C-alpha angles and dihedrals in degrees: 000000000000118000129177139170090212116100111230119218114207097165114151092238093054091048092049091051091048094049098077090051091050090048090051092051092047094050091049091050089053092049090052096047110033121082114233092241094054110119113235123217106180124198090239136035131222117171103310127084120260119244096046119148117262089246088063091050090049091052097045106035111084092205091061091059095072116098126221088259091057099064095124091046090050092052094048091047092048092048096044116138126253099027110171125219092005092163098032102122116175 
């Protein structure tokens, strides 16, 4: 049984604001642990072919271009207003 005196906040707004930071952390973990020649088979497809090396993904995915020091910039870019086709997965 887990008990805590800390109140947990699972509000949708708080989760939405945390998501870009979690995405940033996840992408940086991938960059640190995946060899450049590893073939990538994502669970979704945008416009690039599946089975490309990780080095190709690094070069062509804008979100992979942010450095560890640019976390706040990444979050503001990810949360920018007026994004088109946000959920348009091909």
